[in-house]
N, C-alpha and C positions, 0 to 999 in steps of 0.2 A: 251339393254334397258336403258334409262336414268332415274335414280331415284333421285328425288330432294325432300328433306324434309326441309333443312335449307337454307334460302336465306339471304346473307349478302349484305347490301347496303353501299357503301362508299360515303358519301356526301349527305346530306339531304337538298339540295337546292329545287328549284321548281319541277324539274323532279324526283330527287331521293326521295324527300318527298312525291310526288304524287304517285310514284310507291309503296312506303312503305304503304301508305294508301290503295291503290287499292289492293295490295297483301293481306294485313291484312283483308280487308273488303270482298273481293270476293273469296279468296282461303283459304285453311287450312295450307299453308306453315308457318313455324316458321321464323319470320323476325328478323335478327340481324342487327345492324347498328353502324357506326362510323361517327363522324362529327367533324370538326375542332372546332366549338363553342359548348362547352359541354351543355350549357343551351338549345340549340336547340335539342340536343339529348334527354335530360331529358324531354322536352316538347313532343317530339314524343313518348316517352315511356308512358307518362301520357295520351296522346291522344289514345293510343292503336295501333298506327301505327307501332311501334317497340316493340318487345317482350323482347329484351335483347341487352345490349351493346356488340358490337363486340370489342374484344381485341386481342392482339398478340397471346394470349394463345388459346382462343376458335375459332380462325379463322380456325383451323384444322377441325372444325365441319361443316364448310360451304360447301354445295354441289354446290352452285352457288353464284357467286359474281357479283354484278351490280356496275359498276364504274360510279358514278355521279360526275366525276371530269373533269377539263379541259384536253384536249388531252395529252399535255406534262406531266402534273401532274399524269395522269392515268398511263402512261408508267413508270414514275419514281417510283410510288407506287408499281406496280407489279414487277419491277426489284428488289425492296428492300424486299418485303414480299412474293413474289411468291413461294419461297422455303418452306413457312410454309403451303401452301395449300395441301389438300389431292390430291393424284394423280387422274387425270381425272376430277377434279372439273371444272364446266362450268363457264367461265368468259365472260361477255358481257360489252359493254360500251354504253353510250347514247350520245356521242358527235356529233356535227353537221357536222363534216367532217369525211371521212372514209379512205382516202388513207394513210394519215400519221399513224394513229393508226393501220391500217391493214397491214402496212409494218413493224412497229416496234414490235407490241405485239406478233406476231407469233414466233419471235426469242426468246422472254422470255418464252413463253408457251412451246416451245420445250425444252428449258433448264431445266424447273422445272416440266414439265409433266402435266400441266393443259390444258384445251381446251378453245380456244378463238374464239368467233364469234362477228363480228362487228354488231351493231344495232343502230337505230336512231328512237326514238319515235317522230313522227311529231306532236307535240303539244306544247303549251306554252302560256304565257301571257306577257303583257307589263311589269308587275312587277314580280320580281323573289323572291327567298327565300322560306324557309319552311312555313313562315307565309301565303303565297299565294298558297300553295299546296292544292290539293284536290283529293279525290279518283276518281271523275268523270272527271278529266282533259282529259283523253284519250278516252272518249266516242265517238265512230265513227271515231277516228283518224287513221292515217296510221302508221303502225309499219314496218320500213324498216330493212331488214336483208341483210347484205353484206358478204356472205361466202368467205372464203379464200381457198387455195388449200387443206388444211387439213380438212375442214368442211365436215361432212357427211350429207346425206339427212335426217337421223334420227334426228340429231341435229337441222336442219332447221325446220323439222316438229314439234319437241317439242317446239321450239320458236314460231312457228305459233300458236300452241294451247295455249301457255302461254299468248301471246298477246290477244287472244280471251277471255281468262278467266279474264284478267285484264281490259277489256272494249274496246279494240281497234276494229275498224270497218273493217279494211282491212290490208292485208300484201302485201308488195312489196319486192321481192327478186331480187337483182341486184349486179353488181360488184362495188367495191369501186370507180372505175373510173367513172362509169355511175352515181353513187350517187352524187359525188362531182360536176360533170358537171351540173346536174339538180338542185342541191341545190344552186349553184352559181346564177341561174336564179330565182328560186322560193322563196328563203329565204334571201341570202346575198345581192343580188341586191336591193330588196325592203328596206333593212335596210340602205344601203348606200344612196339610194334615199331619204328616210324619214329624215335621219340625215342631208343631204345637204339642203333639203327643209326648215327645221326649222331654219337654220342658216341665213335666210334672215332677215334683220333688221325689216321688216314688221311683223314678227311673234309675236313680243312682243306686238303689238297693234291689234291683230286679233280679240279679243273678241268683239262680236256684229256684226262682219262681216263674221263669219265663221259658217259652218254647217257640213253636212255629208262629203263633198269633203275634207275639211281640216282634219277632224278626220280620214278618211280612209287613206289619204296619209301620215299623220304625226304619226300615231299610234305607229309604232315600232321605232320611233326616241329615245324613252326612253329605252336605252339599257345598258348593262354592257360593258363598253368600253374595259376593259381588256380582257374579253372572246372574244368579237367580233373582236378585233384587231388580236388576235391569230388565230381565224378561218379564217379571211380574208387573212392573210399572208400565212397560210398553204394551201390555195386554190387559190393563187394569179393568176395562169395562167387561170383557168376557170373563175374566177370573173372578171379579167381585160378584158377578151374577151367579156363578157356580158356588161361591162361598156363602152367599145369602141363602141359597137353597139348602146347602149342607147344614148351615146353622139352624134353619127352620126345621129340618128333619131331626137333628140332634135334640133340639129344644122340645119337640113333640115326644120323642122317646123318653127324654128326661122327665117330662111332666107326667107321663104314664107311670114311670117307676116311682116318682115321688108320691103320686096319689094312690099307688097300690092297685092300679087298674090293669089287672092281668089280661083281660079280654082285649083291651085297646093295645096293650103292649104286644100281644101275640099277633094281632092284625098287622101292626107295623113291621114286625120282624118277618112275618110271612110274605109281606109285600116285597121286601128286599130279596128273600129267598127265591121267590118266583121269577124276579128279573134275571137272576143268575141262571136259573134253570132254563128259561126261555132262550138264553144266549148259548146254552149248551156248554157252560163253563163250570 
């Protein structure tokens, strides 16, 4: 049986901060936290999202660790401090790709005797940081669990219940490979598209000429370039496959427009419309 009393959160950004608030507001777990910027940690304690600062000494009290760090940083952190954890402590991460961390982290977990399970809360905002975090961020969102070879069904079930208690609306359990392939399409590709879209010289003059279409396409262009560059490169095979297909489709539409082929253009536009209709969206 998994017994959790003390939950430690490393990194109080948008996701880490929102999890701290959700856990403190919706559950009776004791929340400890550590953050690079100390003023953010103190604010979280003042807000009641965090009950106690996490230190190298009291980390031994943590039954569960939530890594709100970039993937490579999360691996480095656990390789450095994993030996301080109590045996059997549950460690999860919240990063947007899973193959890298689910390949590296189990090696450290076996060395130090903690339990690692990859997870990905599918929620976010255009603006990051603790200042934009909120307990309700995960309301109705999907909580993805990517078990590894060592993961037990009991651990997966506990995480399902944890997600439900903190506001998530659904759970998805899949392999790290399946996760990264789907995320390349549903998350990473839109960020590339939005970023490329706003680099048009026309973007600077859009006010007065734009409405919902502009907002929908450009919304996620405001990103953290350091984080997203790392995520793109660590998922380069799946992402470039989606990019090649997108470029192919755009090229075909462009060719039909340039040639004045209305019949071909209508066929291609209808194909996209039918996909959305079949999805009921």
